[in-house]
C-alpha positions in Angstrom: -14.6 3.3 48.4 -16.6 0.3 49.4 -20.4 0.8 49.4 -20.7 0.0 53.1 -18.2 2.7 53.9 -19.9 5.1 51.5 -23.3 4.4 53.1 -21.6 5.1 56.8 -20.2 8.4 55.4 -23.5 9.5 53.9 -25.4 8.7 57.0 -22.9 10.6 59.1 -23.1 13.7 56.7 -25.9 13.4 54.2 -25.8 17.2 53.3 -22.2 16.7 52.3 -23.0 14.1 49.6 -26.4 15.5 48.5 -27.7 19.1 47.7 -31.3 18.2 48.5 -33.1 15.2 50.0 -34.8 14.6 46.6 -31.3 13.8 45.2 -31.1 10.7 47.6 -34.3 9.2 45.8 -32.5 9.8 42.4 -29.1 8.2 43.4 -29.4 4.8 41.6 -26.4 3.3 43.5 -29.0 2.6 46.4 -32.1 0.5 47.1 -35.0 2.0 48.6 -34.2 0.6 52.1 -30.7 2.1 51.9 -32.3 5.5 50.6 -34.6 5.4 53.7 -31.6 4.8 55.9 -29.7 7.9 54.6 -32.9 10.0 54.8 -33.5 8.8 58.4 -30.0 9.9 59.3 -30.6 13.2 57.6 -33.9 13.5 59.6 -32.1 12.6 63.0 -29.3 15.0 62.3 -31.6 17.9 61.5 -33.5 17.2 64.7 -30.4 17.0 66.9 -29.0 20.2 65.5 -32.3 22.2 65.8 -33.8 20.5 68.9 -37.2 20.4 67.7 -39.3 18.3 65.2 -40.8 21.5 63.6 -37.3 22.5 62.5 -36.8 19.4 60.4 -36.8 20.5 56.9 -40.0 19.5 54.9 -37.9 18.3 52.1 -36.4 15.5 54.0 -39.7 14.4 55.5 -41.4 14.4 52.0 -38.5 12.2 50.7 -38.9 9.8 53.5 -42.6 9.6 52.9 -42.0 8.7 49.2 -39.6 6.0 49.9 -41.8 4.6 52.8 -44.7 4.6 50.4 -42.6 2.7 47.8 -41.6 0.2 50.4 -45.1 -0.3 51.5 -46.2 -1.0 48.1 -43.7 -4.0 47.8 -45.4 -7.4 48.0 -44.3 -9.3 51.0 -43.4 -12.3 48.7 -39.9 -10.8 48.7 -40.1 -8.8 45.4 -37.9 -5.7 45.5 -39.0 -2.2 44.5 -37.7 -0.7 41.3 -35.0 1.7 41.9 
């Protein structure tokens, strides 16, 4: 399966591919921006299914914050974050 198709599938059903949001952080196939895309999709799906921000699992939010912090720490010169 091509990586693009895999990303699309994972964003459509992240819980099918990962048991926990923290597993997305450890998946070495993806860069931090790709991890954030998967976690953002998981966040949106949880919100849509439950209809309220309070119902979004804390684990998804914590994983997103971790990736966002890593991305914010990357110098603007174009360097990439370590995976």
